[in-house]
ZATORVEX-945481 format. One record per atom (N, C-alpha, C, O, CB): residue in one letter; x, y, z. Coordinates in steps of 0.1 Angstrom, whole numbers, plus 2048, in hexadecimal, padded with zeros to 3 digits. Glycine has a CB too. Layout:
aXYZ/...
# end
This chain:
m8057F47FF/m7FF8047FE/m808808800/m813804804/m7F580B808/t8048187F9/t8078267FA/t808829808/t807821811/t7FD82F7F4/l80A834808/l80883E819/l7F6841817/l7EC84081E/l81585481A/n7F984380D/n7E984C809/n7DA84080A/n7CF84280F/n7EB8527F3/e7DE837804/e7DA82A805/e7D581F815/e7CA819816/e7E68257FE/a7DF82081E/a7DF81A82B/a7D982A831/a7D182883A/a7EF813832/i7DA832830/i7D0840837/i7C283B837/i7BB836840/i7CF85182B/a7C083D829/a7B083A81D/a7AD828828/a7A681F824/a7B7835800/s7B5827834/s7AB813830/s7AC818844/s7A681084B/s7BB7FA824/i7B081E847/i7AF81F854/i79E82285A/i79782B855/i7B982A859/k79B819864/k78F819863/k78B81A874/k79481787B/k78B80C85B/p77F81E87B/p77C822885/p77C815899/p77281A89F/p77082887E/l77F81189D/l77C8098A6/l76D8088A8/l7648108A9/l78380C8B0/d7717F78AB/d7607F18A7/d75C7F68BB/d7627F38C6/d75D7D48A0/e7508008B8/e74F8038C9/e7477F88CF/e7437F48DA/e7478118CD/g7457F78C2/g7347ED8CC/g73E7DD8D1/g73B7D78DC/g71E7E48BA/i7477DA8CB/i7527CF8D2/i75B7D28E2/i7617CD8EB/i75F7CE8C6/k7567E08DB/k7667EB8ED/k7577E68FC/k7587E1907/k7698128E9/s7487ED8F3/s7427E6900/s7407E1902/s73B7E290D/s73C7E6906/k73E7D38FD/k7407C28FC/k74B7C2908/k74A7BA912/k7467BA8EA/v7527C9906/v7617C190F/v75D7C6918/v7577BF920/v7727C390D/w75D7D791A/w7587DE92F/w74C7D1930/w7497D193C/w74C7F7932/e7457C892B/e7357C9932/e7447B693B/e7427AE944/e71D7C591F/r74C7B8934/r74F7A6933/r75A7AF941/r7527B194A/r75A79A91D/w7667B4945/w76D7BB954/w7657BE954/w7687BF948/w7767C5959/d7537C4956/d74C7C9966/d7417BD966/d7387BD96F/d7427DC967/s7437B395D/s73E7AA969/s7487A0972/s741797979/s7337A1962/l75979F973/l76279B973/l7617A0983/l75A7AA986/l76B79D969/t76A795991/t76479899F/t7767A09A0/t78179D9A3/t75E7859AB/k76C7AF99D/k77A7BB9A3/k76C7C79A3/k7637C999C/k78D7C0992/p76F7CC9AC/p76E7E19AD/p7737DF996/p77B7DA98E/p7887F09BF/p7617E9997/p7637EE988/p7707F2983/p7787F398C/p75C7FA986/r7767F4976/r77B7F7971/r78A7F897D/r79380197A/r7737FE96B/s78B7F1985/s7947F298F/s7A57EA989/s7AE7E598F/s78C7EB99C/l7A37EB981/l7AF7DF97B/l7B87ED96B/l7C17EC963/l7A27CA971/g7AB7F9974/g7B3808965/g7C080095C/g7C07F395B/g7C181B971/r7C4805959/r7CC804943/r7C17F7940/r7B67F793A/r7E87FA93F/l7CA7E794A/l7CA7DF944/l7BD7D993C/l7B97D2932/l7D07D894D/e7B87DF945/e7A57DE941/e7A57E6931/e7A07E1927/e7967EA950/e7AA7F4932/e7AA7F6924/e7B27F591B/e7B07FC911/e7A67FF921/i7C07EB91C/i7C67E8914/i7B57DE90A/i7B07DF8FF/i7D77E191B/v7B37D6915/v7AB7CE90E/v79F7D1903/v79C7CB8F8/v7A57C8917/v7997DA909/v7907E18FF/v7957E98FB/v7937F4900/v7857E6900/q7A07E88F1/q7A67F08EA/q7A87E38DD/q7A67E18D1/q7B47F68F3/l7AC7E08E4/l7B17D28DC/l7A47CB8D2/l7A47C78C6/l7B67C48E9/a79E7CC8DA/a7957C98D5/a7897D28CE/a7807CF8C7/a7947C48DD/g78F7DD8D4/g7837E48C4/g78B7E88B8/g7887EF8AE/g7787F48C7/i79D7E08BD/i7A37E58AF/i7A27D68AA/i79F7D789E/i7B57EE8AE/m7A27CE8AC/m79F7C08A8/m7947B489E/m7957AC895/m79E7BD8B2/r7867BC8AC/r77E7C08A9/r7757AB8AA/r7707A28A4/r7827CC89C/t7787B08B6/t7747A78BA/t7737A38CE/t77F7A28D1/t77D79E8B1/d76C7A28D8/d76F79B8E1/d7787948E8/d77E7968F3/d76B7978E0/k77978B8DF/k78A7858E6/k7907828E0/k7917788D9/k78D7798EE/p79678B8E0/p7AA7928DA/p7B678C8E3/p7B678B8EF/p7AD7A78DD/e7BD78A8DB/e7C57838DB/e7D078E8D0/e7CE7968C8/e7C07748D8/i7DE7848D9/i7EA78E8D5/i7F77838D7/i7FF7838E0/i7EC79E8E2/d7F87768C8/d8007698CD/d80B7738C0/d8167778C3/d7F87538CB/d8087758B8/d8107768AB/d81A7808AD/d8197818A1/d80777989F/r82478A8B2/r82C7968BC/r8387928B1/r83B7878AD/r82E7938D2/y83F7A18AE/y8487A28A4/y84B7B58AE/y8457C08AF/y84079F88F/i8557B18B1/i85B7C48B4/i8637C68A7/i8687BC8A1/i8697C78C4/v8637CE8A4/v8677D8898/v86F7E0893/v86A7EB88F/v8637DE897/v87E7DD891/v8877E8895/v8877ED88D/v8887E6884/v8937E8899/m8847FD88A/m886801878/m89D806883/m8A080688F/m87381C86C/a8A5807874/a8AD812876/a8B781A86E/a8C1818867/a8B380F87F/g8B281F870/g8BE832865/g8CA83486F/g8CB83487B/g8B284C865/d8D3837866/d8DB84186A/d8D6851864/d8CE85485B/d8E983C867/h8E285D871/h8DC86786D/h8E687286A/h8EF871872/h8D486A876/g8E887C861/g8F1880864/g8F3888869/g8FE88D866/g8F588185F/i8E9892877/i8F189687B/i8F889688C/i8FD89E895/i8EE89C876/a8F4884888/a904881894/a90A885891/a90F88D899/a90D876896/r90F886886/r91D88D882/r92289A889/r92D89F88B/r91D892873/s91789D88D/s9158AE895/s91E8A98A3/s9258B28A8/s9008B589B/g91D8A18A7/g9258A18B8/g91589C8C3/g91389D8CF/g92D8B88BD/v90D8998BB/v8FA8968C7/v8FA88B8CC/v8F38878D5/v8E78948BE/s9048848C5/s9018768D2/s90E86E8D9/s91686D8D0/s8F88688CA/a9138698E4/a91A8608E8/a9228588E0/a92E8558E0/a91285A8EE/y9178558D8/y9248458D1/y92184B8C6/y9198548C2/y91F8308D1/p92E8428BD/p92F8498AF/p92A83F8A6/p9298338A6/p93D84D8AB/q92584A898/q91484288D/q91B831886/q91A82E87A/q90F852876/e92182988E/e92181C889/e920816892/e92080A890/e929817881/v91F81A8A1/v9148118A0/v90D80E8A5/v90C8088AF/v9158098A0/t8FC817898/t8F4811891/t8F280388D/t8EC7F9890/t8F3816889/v8FF807881/v8FE7F687B/v9007EC887/v8F87E2888/v90D7F1870/q90E7F1894/q9147E7898/q9037DD89E/q8FF7D189E/q9227EC8A4/m8FF7E98A3/m8F37E38A4/m8E47DA8A9/m8DC7D58B1/m8F57E18A1/v8EA7E1898/v8E17D688E/v8E37C0892/v8DC7B7896/v8EB7DA87B/y8F37C688D/y8F47B588B/y8F47B5896/y8FC7AD89B/y8FF7AC882/n8ED7BE8A0/n8EE7B38AF/n8E27B18B1/n8DF7A68B6/n8F47B98BE/f8DB7BA8AF/f8CA7B48AE/f8CD7AA8A6/f8C37A38AA/f8BE7BE8A8/l8D17A489E/l8C979A895/l8D678C898/l8D278D8A4/l8C77A187F/s8D9789898/s8E47838A4/s8E17818B8/s8E777C8C2/s8F078F8A1/g8D47888B6/g8CC7878C6/g8D378A8D4/g8D17848DE/g8C77798CA/g8DA7958D3/g8E67958DC/g8E07A68E5/g8E97AF8E7/g8F97958D0/a8D47A78E9/a8CF7B88E3/a8C77B98F0/a8C17AF8F6/a8C47BA8D0/g8C77C48F3/g8BA7C08FB/g8B37C38FF/g8B27C590B/g8BA7BD902/i8A97C68F2/i8977BE8EA/i89B7B18E2/i8947B08D8/i88C7CB8DB/n8A47A98E3/n8A779C8E5/n8A07958EF/n89778C8EF/n8B479A8E7/a8A779C8FB/a8A978D902/a89979C90C/a8A07A2914/a8C178590D/i89279F90C/i8867A590E/i8787A1909/i86C7A190E/i8877AF90C/a87E79E8FC/a8757988EC/a87578A8EF/a86A7868F1/a87E79B8D9/s87D7838F1/s87F7798F5/s871775905/s86776F906/s88F77A8F7/t87677A90A/t86D77A916/t85A77D916/t85277891E/t87478591E/a859787909/a84E789904/a8497848F9/a83F78A8F4/a84C791903/r84D77C8F6/r84E76D8EB/r8497758DE/r83E7758D9/r84075D8EF/a85777E8DA/a8507878CF/a8637888C8/a86E78C8CB/a8447998D7/k8597808BA/k8687868B2/k86A7918AA/k8627948A1/k86E77D8A9/v8767968AC/v87D7A48A7/v88379E898/v88B795897/v88C7AB8B3/m87C7A988D/m8827B187F/m8887BC882/m8837C6888/m8787B6875/v8957BB87B/v89B7CB87A/v8997CA86F/v8987BF86A/v8AB7D087E/v8967D9866/v8957DD85A/v8A17E3853/v8A37E485F/v88B7E585A/d8A87E784F/d8B07F484A/d8AD7FE846/d8B7805843/d8B77F5842/v8A2804842/v89E81283E/v8A981983F/v8A581F849/v894818845/g8B481E83C/g8C2828846/g8CF827848/g8D682E841/g8C1829854/v8D4820850/v8DE815854/v8E6820848/v8E282283D/v8DC7FF852/a8F082584D/a8FB82F845/a906820839/a90782282D/a909839857/k90B814840/k91280B83A/k9077FB83D/k9007F6845/k92380B840/r90A7FA833/r90A7E882A/r9087E3838/r9117E5840/r91A7DF81F/i8F47D983B/i8FA7CA845/i8F67C3833/i8EE7C382A/i8EB7C2859/d9057BE836/d9087AE830/d8FD7A3837/d90279B83E/d91B7A9835/i8F77A4837/i8EA794840/i8E3790837/i8DE79882F/i8DD79784E/s8E0782838/s8CF77C838/s8CC772842/s8D376A847/s8CC77382A/h8C0775844/h8BB776850/h8AF778853/h8AB783857/h8C077C855/p8A8770853/p897768852/p88A77D853/p88278384B/p89375786A/y89077E860/y88C79286A/y89679C865/y8977A786A/y890793881/f89E79685A/f8A07AA859/f89B7A784F/f89779C84D/f8B07B7856/r8987B9842/r8957BD83C/r89F7C2836/r8A97C083D/r88E7C0840/d8A57CC828/d8B17D2829/d8A27D981C/d89F7D6811/d8C57C9826/y89B7E7828/y8957F281B/y89E80681E/y89C811823/y87C7F481F/n8A87FC816/n8B480A81D/n8AE815813/n8B1815807/n8CD80881A/i8A881C817/i8A783080E/i8B7835807/i8BE8367FD/i8A2841820/l8B7836815/l8C4841817/l8D0836825/l8CE83082F/l8B9856821/r8DE83981A/r8E9835823/r8ED84382B/r8F584B828/r8F782D819/g8E084383D/g8E1857844/g8D585A83C/g8D0855831/g8F2866840/t8D4863844/t8CD871840/t8D887C845/t8E087C84E/t8BD875848/e8D2889835/e8DB891836/e8DD89F84C/e8D78A1857/e8D689A825/d8E68A3846/d8EB8A8856/d8E08B3852/d8DF8BB848/d9008AD85A/f8DA8B285A/f8CB8B9858/f8CF8C785E/f8C68D085D/f8BD8B2862/s8DC8CA866/s8DA8D7869/s8E38E485F/s8E78EF860/s8DF8D7878/k8E08D9855/k8E98E2847/k8E18E083C/k8E58DF830/k8FA8DB842/g8D28DE842/g8CD8D9834/g8C08D1835/g8BB8D4840/g8D98D082B/p8B78C582E/p8A98C2835/p8B68B683A/p8C38B6839/p8978BE82B/a8AE8B183E/a8B28A583F/a8B5895836/a8BB88B836/a8AB8A3847/m8AC89C82D/m8A088D827/m89B893814/m89989F817/m88B88B836/s898892807/s88F892802/s87F892806/s87D88E811/s89288C7FC/r8768967FF/r868893809/r86388B7FF/r85888F7FB/r85C8A080F/e8688817F8/e86787B7F0/e86F86A7FA/e86985F7FB/e86D8847E2/s87D86C7FF/s87E865808/s876863814/s875858819/s88786680B/a873868817/a86C86E822/a860863825/a85F85982C/a86787E81E/v85686981C/v84A861811/v851851817/v84B849820/v84E8657F9/k85D84E810/k85E84180C/k85D837819/k85782D81A/k86D840803/s86783F824/s866836833/s86183B83B/s866840845/s87183283A/i852839837/i84583A83C/i843831837/i84082883F/i83E84283A/e84282C822/e83D820823/e841817823/e83C80D821/e83781E81F/v85281A826/v85780D82F/v84E807835/v8487FD831/v86080F83A/g84E80F845/g84880E84C/g83780584B/g8307FD852/g84B81984E/i837809843/i825804839/i82D7F2836/i82A7E7839/i820811821/r8367FA830/r8367E682B/r83A7DE832/r8367D2834/r83E7E0821/v8427E3835/v8457D9843/v8387D2852/v8397CB85C/v8527E484B/i82E7D884B/i8237D6856/i8187C8848/i8157BC846/i8177ED85C/e8167D3843/e8157C5835/e81E7B9830/e8187B1829/e8147C9828/e8297B9831/e8307AC830/e82479D83F/e81F79283E/e8477B1835/l8277AA849/l8287A1857/l81879E859/l814797863/l82F7AB864/n8107A584E/n8057A6856/n7FE791844/n7F4789845/n7FA7C1855/e80D793835/e80A78C835/e80E77B83B/e80C76F837/e80879082E/i81577F844/i817771849/i81476D85B/i81A764860/i82776F846/g80C77485F/g7FF774868/g80977F873/g81577A876/g7F8760870/f80578B879/f801789884/f7FD79388C/f7FB79D886/f808783889/d7FB79589F/d7F179D8A6/d7ED7A48AA/d7E27A88AD/d7EE79C8AA/i8027AC8AF/i8087B48B1/i8127BD8AD/i81D7B78AF/i8087B08B6/v8147C68AA/v8277CA8A6/v8277D78B4/v81F7DF8B6/v82A7D388E/g8327D68BB/g8397E38BD/g8427EA8B0/g8437E68A5/g8417E08C8/t8487F78B8/t84F7FD8B3/t8607FE8BD/t8638018C9/t8468098B1/g8687FB8B0/g8797FC8B4/g87C8058AC/g8768078A2/g8837F08B2/e88D80C8B0/e89480E8AB/e8A38128AB/e8A78158B6/e88F8118A7/m8AA8128A0/m8B88148AB/m8C0822899/m8BB82588D/m8C67FA8AF/g8C882689F/g8CA82B896/g8D883C8A1/g8D48468A8/g8B782D88C/i8E883889D/i8E483F8A7/i8E68518A3/i8EB858899/i8ED8398B5/g8E08548AF/g8E38638AA/g8CB8698AB/g8C58738A9/g8EE863892/n8C98608AE/n8B98618AA/n8AC86A8B1/n8A186F8AE/n8B48548AE/t8BC8668C3/t8AF8748CB/t8AC8838C2/t8A288A8C5/t8B887C8DE/t8B68878B7/t8B88938B8/t8AE89B8AA/t8AD8A78A8/t8C98938B8/p8A588B8A1/p89C89289B/p88D8938A2/p88489B8A0/p89B88D88D/s88F8838AE/s88687F8AE/s8818938B6/s8768998B5/s88586E8B7/s8908978C0/s88B8A58C4/s8888B08BC/s8838BA8C0/s8948AA8CA/a88A8AE8B4/a8878BC8A6/a87A8B98A3/a8728C18A7/a8908BC895/i8788B189F/i8698AE896/i85B8B18A5/i8508B48A3/i86989788E/l8608AE8B2/l85C8AD8B4/l8578BF8BE/l84D8C48C5/l8618A18B5/k8658C48B9/k8598D48BE/k85B8D78B6/k85D8E38B4/k85A8E18C9/v85C8CF8AC/v8538D889C/v8448E18A3/v8418ED8A5/v84A8C788E/f83E8CE8A5/f8328CD8A7/f82A8D18B7/f81E8D28BA/f8328C18A4/s8398D28BD/s8388DB8CF/s83E8E88CD/s8498EA8D3/s8438D38DE/p8378F38C3/p8438FC8C5/p8469098D5/p84F9108D9/p8439048B7/d8389058D6/d83790D8DE/d8449088F0/d84490E8FA/d82490E8DF/t84D8FC8ED/t8478F18F9/t85E8F88FA/t8638F48F0/t83C8D68F4/s869901904/s86D8FF903/s8788F68FE/s8728EC901/s869902906/l8828F28FA/l8898E68F1/l8978E28FC/l8A08DA8FB/l88F8EE8DD/e8948EA903/e8988DE915/e8938D4916/e8978C9913/e8938E3925/l8848D891D/l8818CE914/l87D8C2913/l8798B991A/l8868CD90F/l8818C6905/l87F8BD8FD/l88C8B48FB/l88A8A88F9/l87A8C48F2/v8958B88FC/v8A28B08F8/v8A98AD907/v8A88B5910/v8AD8BA8ED/g8AE8A2908/g8B289790E/g8C288A90B/g8C4885900/g8A689290C/p8C8889913/p8D5886915/p8D987990A/p8E5875906/p8D6881927/g8CB872905/g8C686E8F5/g8D185F901/g8CE85C90C/g8CC87A8DF/t8DF8598FA/t8E784C8FE/t8F5852909/t90084E90D/t8EF8458ED/g8ED85A90B/g8F1862917/g8FD86B916/g908868919/g8F485A922/l8FB876911/l903887915/l90488F91E/l8F988F924/l900890910/d90B896922/d9108A1930/d9088A4927/d9038A091C/d9208AA937/e9088B1933/e8F88BE937/e8FF8C892B/e8F88CE922/e8F58C994F/d90E8CB92B/d9148D5919/d9118CB90B/d9118D2901/d92B8D9918/r90E8C1909/r90D8C18FF/r8F98BA8FD/r8F38B78F3/r91C8B98F9/i8F58B9907/i8E08B8906/i8E88CA900/i8E88CB8F4/i8CF8B691E/r8EB8D2904/r8E98E7904/r8EE8E78F4/r8E98EF8EC/r8F98F5913/r8F98DC8EF/r8F88DB8E2/r8F28D88DE/r8ED8E28D9/r8FC8D78DD/k8EA8C98DA/k8DE8C68D4/k8D48CE8D5/k8CC8CC8CC/k8DA8BC8D7/a8D28D68DC/a8C58E08DB/a8C98E88D7/a8C08F18D7/a8BD8E48E6/d8D48ED8D0/d8D88F58CE/d8D88F38C2/d8D08FC8BE/d8E18F68D3/i8DC8ED8B9/i8DC8E68AB/i8CF8E68AA/i8CD8F08A4/i8E48D88A9/i8C18E08AC/i8B78DA8AA/i8B48E98AA/i8B78EE8A0/i8B18CE8B2/a8AD8F48B8/a8AF8FE8B0/a8B190389D/a8AA906893/a8B69008B6/k8BE9038A1/k8C490E88F/k8C1903886/k8BC90887C/k8DB91488C/a8C18FB886/a8B78F087F/a8AC8F587A/a8AB8F786D/a8B18E7888/i8A08F7883/i89B8F3883/i891904879/i887905872/i89B8EB891/e89B90D87F/e897922879/e89D91886F/e89491286A/e8A0937880/l8AF912867/l8B0911858/l8A190C84F/l89B910845/l8BC905855/n8A0906857/n8988FB84C/n8898F984B/n8838F2843/n89D8EC84F/k8848FF855/k875905853/k8678F6856/k85C8F4851/k87590C83F/p8708F085E/p8658E7857/p8588E9856/p8568F385B/p8658DD85B/d84C8E2852/d83B8F0853/d8378E0861/d8378D3861/d8278F4839/p8348E8865/p8298DD86E/p81C8D586C/p8178CB871/p8258E3876/s8198DF863/s80B8D485A/s8098CB853/s7FF8C5851/s8058D8852/d8188C884F/d81A8C3847/d82C8B784B/d8388B984A/d8198CF83C/p8208AA851/p82A8A6859/p83589E853/p83F89985A/p8248A1863/v83389B843/v84089683E/v8468A083B/v85289F83C/v84188D832/d8428B1834/d84D8B583C/d84F8B5847/d8428B6849/d8518BE83B/v8528B5850/v8538BB85E/v8638A785B/v86E8A2859/v83A8BB86D/l8598A585D/l86888F855/l87289984F/l87A8A0855/l85E87C83E/s86E898840/s87489B83A/s8858A083D/s89089A83A/s86D8A1836/k8828AF847/k88C8BF847/k8928B6854/k89C8AF850/k8838D484C/v88E8B3864/v8918B486B/v8938A586E/v8998A0877/v88B8BD871/g88C89D864/g88A88586A/g89687F867/g8A1883863/g87D87685C/g89187286C/g899871868/g88D85F864/g88185E866/g8A8876870/l89685685F/l89184F855/l88D843858/l88883C84F/l89984F84C/e88F83C869/e887833870/e88183B878/e87783587E/e88E828876/i88184487C/i86F84D87E/i86684F871/i85C848872/i871860884/g86785386A/g86284E85C/g85484285D/g84884185F/g870847854/a86483685C/a85E82B85A/a85B824871/a85D819876/a86B82184C/i85782F874/i84E826880/i83C82687E/i83281F87F/i852830891/a844838878/a837840872/a82B83486A/a82182E86D/a83D84C865/g832837860/g83582785C/g82C81B85F/g82181685B/g842823862/l83781686B/l82F80786F/l82280C874/l818805874/l8377FB87C/v82181B87B/v80E81B884/v7FE81F879/v7F281D87B/v80E82D895/i808828868/i80082A867/i7FA812861/i7F080C863/i7FF83C85F/g80280F85D/g803806857/g7F77F5862/g7EE7ED860/g816806855/c8017FB86D/c7F77F187D/c7E37FB877/c7DA7F4873/c8027FB89C/a7E3805878/a7D6808874/a7D1809869/a7C5806869/a7D2811877/s7D480A863/s7CF807851/s7CA7F6852/s7BF7F384E/s7E1808842/l7D47EA85A/l7D07DD856/l7C27DA866/l7B97D2867/l7E27D0855/g7C77E5870/g7BF7DF878/g7C77D9882/g7C47CE884/g7B67D6871/k7CE7DB886/k7D77D4893/k7DD7DD897/k7E07E6890/k7E17C9891/p7E37DE8AA/p7DE7E48B5/p7F57E58AF/p7FC7DC8AC/p7D17DA8C8/v7F77F58B2/v8057F68B5/v80D7FB8C0/v80C8078C3/v8097FB8AC/i8147F28C7/i8187FA8D8/i8287FC8D0/i82F7F78C8/i8187EC8ED/i8258098DB/i83A8158D4/i83D8158DF/i8378158EA/i83D82C8CC/d84B8158DC/d8508168E0/d8588208ED/d85781C8F9/d8508138D9/g86082B8EB/g8658388F3/g8668458E9/g85F8488DF/g8768348F9/f87484D8EF/f86F8598E6/f86C8578D7/f8618598D2/f8788648E5/i8788518D0/i8798518C1/i87084D8BF/i8688568BB/i88184B8BA/s86A83D8C1/s85C83C8C0/s84C8428C2/s8448438B9/s85D8358C5/t84C8458CA/t8458508CD/t84485F8C5/t83A8658C5/t8498518DA/v84B8638C1/v84C86A8B5/v84B8668A7/v84786D89E/v85786F8B6/g8508598A7/g84C85889A/g83B854898/g83385688E/g85584D895/a83B8508A3/a8268508A1/a81F85B8A4/a81485D8A1/a81B8458AC/l8288638AC/l81F8758A6/l81F87C895/l81988388F/l8298858B0/l82D873893/l82987A87E/l81B87387C/l811878878/l83687286D/a81F85F882/a81285A878/a80886987D/a809874878/a80884487D/y7FF86388B/y7F486D88D/y7F787A884/y7F187B879/y7F487289E/k7FD880887/k7FE88D882/k7F788B870/k7EC88E86D/k810892883/i805884863/i7FD87A85F/i7EF87C85D/i7EA885857/i7FD871867/s7EB86F864/s7DD86E86B/s7D486F877/s7DA86787F/s7DB867869/p7CC87287D/p7C886F886/p7C3862889/p7C485B894/p7C3876887/d7BD85F87E/d7BA84D882/d7BE842889/d7B883888D/d7BA846879/v7D0846888/v7D384388C/v7D183A89C/v7CD82F89F/v7D6849888/l7D58488A2/l7CE8408B1/l7C783D8B9/l7C78438C3/l7CF8408B7/p7BF8328B6/p7BC82F8BE/p7C58238BF/p7C881C8C8/p7B18308BF/y7C88228B0/y7D78118AD/y7E180E8B7/y7E68038B9/y7E481389E/i7E581C8C0/i7F08228C5/i7EF81C8D1/i7E481E8D5/i7F28308C3/i7F88148DC/i7FB8108E8/i8038118E9/i80A8098E4/i7FB8088EC/p80981F8F3/p81881F8F1/p82081B909/p81F81F914/p81E8368E6/s825813902/s82D80F90B/s82F814916/s82980D91E/s83680E907/h83681D91D/h83A82392A/h843831921/h845836916/h846816937/l84683392E/l84C846930/l85B84592F/l86283F937/l84984F943/s86084C925/s86C849929/s879850930/s87385393A/s86F844920/r883855931/r88F85B937/r88C86892E/r888873933/r89F853936/e88F866924/e88E87291B/e88087F91D/e87487C921/e88C86990C/p883889919/p87A893923/p87089891B/p86689F91E/p8828A092A/g87589290F/g86D894905/g86288B904/g85788C8FD/g8758938FA/h864886909/h857873906/h84C879906/h84487D8FD/h855863915/r84D87A917/r83A87E91E/r83388A913/r827887910/r83A889933/i83C89C90B/i83689E907/i82F8978F8/i8238978F5/i8398A6908/a83A8918F0/a8358898E7/a8288838EA/a81E8858E3/a83E8818E3/l8288748FC/l81B87A8F9/l80C87E8FB/l80287A8F6/l81A8778F5/e80D885902/e805890902/e8038978F3/e7F889B8EE/e80B89990B/l8068978F1/l8068998E1/l7F58938DD/l7EA8988DB/l81488E8D8/m7FA8888DD/m7F387B8D8/m7E787B8E9/m7DA87A8E9/m8038688D4/g7EC87C8F2/g7E287C8F9/g7E1871902/g7D886E90A/g7D887C8F1/l7F1868900/l7F085B905/l7F185490B/l7F884D904/l7F1857905/k7EF84E913/k7F484D927/k7FC844920/k7FB841914/k7E9846939/p80784092A/p81883592C/p80C827930/p801828934/p82A83C942/l81281A92E/l81081793C/l81B811942/l819807948/l80580F93E/l826815942/l833815948/l83581E94C/l82D826947/l83D814942/t83D826957/t84982E95B/t85982795C/t85D826967/t844834969/l861822953/l86C819959/l876820954/l87C81A94C/l86D80A956/d87982B957/d883834957/d88E82D94A/d89A82C94C/d889835968/m88882A93F/m891822935/m892825929/m889821921/m88E815934/r89E82F924/r89E83A913/r8A882B910/r8B282D917/r8AB853911/l8AA81F90A/l8B5819902/l8A58178FA/l8A0818905/l8C1809908/g8988168F0/g8998128E6/g8938078E5/g88B8018EC/g8A48128E4/e89A8048D6/e89A7F88CD/e88F7ED8CD/e8907E38C6/e8A67F18CF/g8817F18D7/g8727EB8D7/g8767E88E2/g8747DB8E1/g86B7E08CD/t87C7EA8F3/t87D7E48F5/t8707E9906/t86D7E3910/t88B7E08F1/g86B7F7901/g8677F2908/g8547EE905/g84A7ED90D/g86C7FA911/s8547ED8F7/s8467E88EA/s8497D88F2/s8407CF8F5/s84B7E98D2/a8557D88F1/a8577C08F6/a84F7C2907/a8467BB908/a8747B68FB/i8527CA914/i84C7CB91A/i83E7CE91D/i8377C9926/i8527CE91E/g83A7D4917/g82B7D8910/g8277CF910/g81F7CC919/g8287DD904/m82B7C7906/m8207B8908/m81E7B390C/m8167AB907/m81D7B0906/l8267B191B/l8237A9924/l81D7B392A/l8157AC931/l82C7A292A/i81B7BE92C/i80F7C393B/i7FE7BB92F/i7F27BB932/i80F7E193E/i8037B7926/i7F57BB918/i7F27AE91C/i7E77AC91F/i7F87BE904/d7FF79F91D/d7FC795923/d7F2796932/d7E6792933/d80978F925/c7FA79B93C/c7F07A3947/c7DF79E943/c7D7794941/c7F37B7944/a7E07AA942/a7CE7B0939/a7CB7A2936/a7C579A93E/a7CE7BC925/l7CF7A092C/l7C4793925/l7C478992D/l7BA78192C/l7C778C917/s7D1786939/s7CE776947/s7C078394A/s7B478194D/s7E277095B/a7C578B94A/a7B5793957/a7A2793955/a79979495D/a7B77A8955/y7A678E93F/y7A079193F/y79378493A/y786783938/y7A479D93A/y7A277993A/y79676E931/y79C76393E/y7A075893D/y79A76991A/n79C76B949/n7A5759956/n79C760967/n79E75B972/n7C575B959/m794768965/m78E770974/m77F768970/m77D765964/m78E788975/k778766978/k77175D978/k76677097B/k76B77A981/k77474C983/t759770976/t74D77497A/t745774986/t73E76C98B/t748770973/f74777F989/f73B77F998/f73277099C/f7347679A4/f72A78D994/e72777198D/e721762991/e72D75898F/e72C750998/e71375D985/e73375598B/e73974698A/e742743997/e74573899B/e74274397C/a74474E99B/a74D7519AF/a74174D9B3/a7417439BA/a7537659B9/g7357519B0/g72A7539BD/g73275B9C3/g7397549CB/g7247469C7/v73776C9C3/v7377749C7/v72C7829C7/v72978A9BE/v7417749C2/s72A7829D2/s7237979D5/s72A79E9C7/s7357A09C3/s72C7A39E9/r71D79F9C5/r7247B49BD/r71E7BD9BD/r7127BC9C0/r7277B89AD/n7257C99BB/n7257D19C5/n7117DC9C9/n7087DE9C1/n7357DC9C1/v7127DD9D4/v7047E39D2/v7047EE9CF/v6FA7F49CD/v6FD7E29DD/
# end
């Protein structure tokens, strides 16, 4: 599907099914709504999947990988070659996301959408959909062309279509790209112009205070130079964004177009979801935010969509780790929904 075709395919959630699931929750042996977000998650899944018996048996974490020209400006504590090194680490099973996804019973797929060096590997869960060998340095001009920005979004849609052919119930977003908190903060600043950059820019992989201030200054000057149009999300992506961020937006749009839930990870993934939301607000009911990270801009990105994270764990790793943990929370929610007894089954009196 093209981007426009995917947007046109998005449907509202099934409100009748959601009401039916609320009725079951209210019949179980507990005070009404006392399981809080766990109840809401199951209702949301049911509305997305259009069934009062939702399941998430087939799970994927999709790690979008891309490099950034802005990384050459000293906005990261790590060198750019770490991106490709970590891609190999993901594919060999040695990263944090591999360990946590294994516990969550999720497969990890890695997609090269913009890594600077060619990844020479044959692996069943690797896709080489490279558009560019990294973006341009957006402190000197646009990060990419508008055409490349659209292509990055359509990579995400393509991956969801491929997974749909295999069969999946839920996708979690992940990313890898040295320097990618910088374009994420830049995108967020464009969509939240009245918010001080000091509230949007954080340490990323571990910058000290001086380098955080330099990072904020680079972003401010880049926005002034490139003048991204906040009413045109694709323009924002092309001017100050990243290829993997666009691809995450595509994952969100792709899931919504096919009636599938998408659980999003931390700051970068949430900015990707925000881009998707700005392109088509209809994606919003399909998004499950897994956690609130330590990056200061993450809370603001969630608030711009009215989303409440499931967890606060002070994480800032990325890779999709929060998405995988969120799947375990969904497991708990579904277990309660299916395994608790009703008041009648348990012989327990209802509230009066």
